[in-house]
PLY file of the C-alpha trace (Angstrom):
ply
format ascii 1.0
element vertex 176
property float x
property float y
property float z
element edge 175
property int vertex1
property int vertex2
end_header
53.10 187.37 179.40
52.17 186.63 183.00
51.34 183.21 184.48
49.63 182.84 187.88
49.96 179.43 189.54
48.51 177.96 192.72
49.77 174.57 193.91
47.51 173.14 196.61
47.37 169.94 198.57
48.27 168.52 201.93
51.31 169.28 204.03
54.08 166.83 203.21
53.33 166.57 199.47
56.17 168.94 198.58
54.03 171.65 197.03
55.90 174.52 198.64
59.14 173.07 197.30
57.47 172.75 193.90
56.55 176.45 193.98
60.07 177.45 194.91
61.50 175.29 192.12
59.16 176.79 189.51
60.01 180.35 190.60
63.74 179.58 190.49
63.38 178.12 187.00
61.72 181.34 185.85
64.62 183.36 187.26
67.09 181.08 185.48
65.19 181.90 182.27
65.61 185.62 182.97
61.97 186.21 183.93
60.47 187.95 186.92
59.06 185.63 189.60
57.32 185.89 192.95
56.60 182.91 195.19
54.50 182.78 198.36
53.26 180.00 200.57
50.85 179.20 203.35
50.03 176.11 205.32
48.08 174.97 208.33
49.60 174.52 211.78
49.90 170.74 211.32
53.35 169.43 210.40
51.79 167.04 207.89
48.26 166.48 206.72
46.92 170.05 206.91
46.14 172.03 203.80
48.97 173.91 202.12
49.42 176.08 199.08
52.19 177.72 197.16
51.59 180.51 194.69
53.91 181.56 191.90
53.68 184.48 189.51
55.96 184.43 186.48
56.15 187.40 184.14
58.21 189.00 181.41
57.36 192.37 183.00
57.87 193.70 186.54
55.43 192.22 189.07
53.79 194.91 191.19
51.31 192.77 193.12
52.70 189.51 194.50
49.46 187.68 195.22
47.48 185.34 192.99
43.89 186.57 192.95
42.72 184.18 190.22
45.05 181.37 189.17
45.68 180.66 185.51
46.66 177.17 186.67
45.46 175.52 189.87
47.10 172.24 190.87
44.92 170.32 193.33
46.66 167.33 194.93
43.93 166.56 197.50
40.15 166.83 197.65
40.35 169.23 200.61
42.64 171.50 198.59
40.34 171.38 195.56
37.41 172.38 197.77
39.30 175.13 199.57
41.46 176.71 196.87
39.34 176.54 193.69
36.76 179.10 194.76
38.44 181.97 192.91
39.10 180.16 189.64
37.22 181.39 186.59
36.49 180.58 182.98
40.13 181.26 182.06
41.66 178.89 184.62
43.10 175.46 183.99
42.65 173.05 186.89
45.08 170.14 187.14
44.13 167.35 189.54
45.72 164.19 190.87
43.20 161.47 189.98
44.17 159.40 193.01
42.92 162.02 195.48
40.62 164.47 193.67
37.19 163.56 192.32
35.31 166.86 192.28
36.39 170.48 191.78
33.79 173.08 192.66
35.54 175.98 190.88
34.95 177.21 187.35
37.52 176.52 184.68
38.31 176.69 181.00
39.93 173.27 181.13
40.29 170.48 183.66
43.24 168.15 183.30
43.03 165.01 185.44
46.37 163.22 185.70
47.59 160.17 187.66
50.34 162.23 189.30
50.98 160.20 192.46
50.47 156.89 190.65
53.06 157.98 188.04
55.53 158.93 190.79
55.21 155.46 192.31
55.47 153.67 188.94
58.43 155.76 187.79
60.41 156.26 191.00
58.95 153.80 193.48
57.73 156.44 195.96
54.95 159.00 196.33
57.68 161.41 197.43
58.31 162.35 193.78
54.70 163.39 193.00
55.53 167.09 193.31
58.22 166.78 190.63
55.89 164.81 188.35
53.36 167.64 188.82
55.95 170.29 187.94
56.85 168.41 184.76
53.19 168.25 183.76
52.59 171.94 184.46
55.67 173.05 182.53
54.58 170.87 179.60
51.04 172.31 179.75
52.05 175.96 179.95
55.55 176.33 178.51
56.10 178.92 181.27
59.79 178.03 181.62
62.30 176.17 179.48
63.04 172.48 179.93
66.66 173.35 180.71
65.71 175.85 183.43
63.24 173.55 185.17
65.70 170.67 185.22
68.45 172.92 186.58
66.12 174.28 189.29
64.96 170.79 190.28
68.50 169.46 190.54
69.57 172.46 192.64
66.80 171.80 195.22
66.55 168.02 195.59
68.58 166.01 198.09
71.91 164.69 196.89
71.64 161.14 195.61
68.09 161.62 194.26
68.98 163.53 191.10
68.36 160.66 188.67
65.00 159.76 190.21
63.93 163.41 190.11
64.95 163.71 186.44
62.80 160.64 185.72
59.89 162.12 187.66
60.17 165.42 185.79
60.21 163.66 182.44
57.31 161.39 183.43
55.21 164.47 184.26
55.93 166.00 180.87
54.97 162.74 179.16
51.64 162.62 181.04
50.60 165.79 179.23
51.90 164.66 175.85
49.64 161.57 175.93
0 1
1 2
2 3
3 4
4 5
5 6
6 7
7 8
8 9
9 10
10 11
11 12
12 13
13 14
14 15
15 16
16 17
17 18
18 19
19 20
20 21
21 22
22 23
23 24
24 25
25 26
26 27
27 28
28 29
29 30
30 31
31 32
32 33
33 34
34 35
35 36
36 37
37 38
38 39
39 40
40 41
41 42
42 43
43 44
44 45
45 46
46 47
47 48
48 49
49 50
50 51
51 52
52 53
53 54
54 55
55 56
56 57
57 58
58 59
59 60
60 61
61 62
62 63
63 64
64 65
65 66
66 67
67 68
68 69
69 70
70 71
71 72
72 73
73 74
74 75
75 76
76 77
77 78
78 79
79 80
80 81
81 82
82 83
83 84
84 85
85 86
86 87
87 88
88 89
89 90
90 91
91 92
92 93
93 94
94 95
95 96
96 97
97 98
98 99
99 100
100 101
101 102
102 103
103 104
104 105
105 106
106 107
107 108
108 109
109 110
110 111
111 112
112 113
113 114
114 115
115 116
116 117
117 118
118 119
119 120
120 121
121 122
122 123
123 124
124 125
125 126
126 127
127 128
128 129
129 130
130 131
131 132
132 133
133 134
134 135
135 136
136 137
137 138
138 139
139 140
140 141
141 142
142 143
143 144
144 145
145 146
146 147
147 148
148 149
149 150
150 151
151 152
152 153
153 154
154 155
155 156
156 157
157 158
158 159
159 160
160 161
161 162
162 163
163 164
164 165
165 166
166 167
167 168
168 169
169 170
170 171
171 172
172 173
173 174
174 175
């Protein structure tokens, strides 16, 4: 099975790191993974996206042409990166920043991602990890063990416990 993900938002939200973490978790699980990224010239505040393809088979084309899952963490990102979604796509939005998604979808999942990061960890900084937890819970694309191991390998030392809480909080958002 192949999963195509696009994480989109604003520079500084940690979406590229989220893409790298998800790809690394897939590799830990013994799957094939490709990760790519693009962002505007601004250091923070410009649009950014990370794409991840996870597959049980070899990946011959490393670009997401139509995401199975689109994460939109800002309205600008929803407007810009949802144009190639279709009736098979799931669109996940952060309710704090996204009100409308112009793309087509099978399912739209609106979650209080940033609000949950603040309530759970005290900072918006953890929103990307909350989002990863939600996406893993929605798709089952990687194991819980692999995603936790990948998160802990990438986050700054001293933030491991907060990131574990953020990951779990994201999973619980989907279970509700």
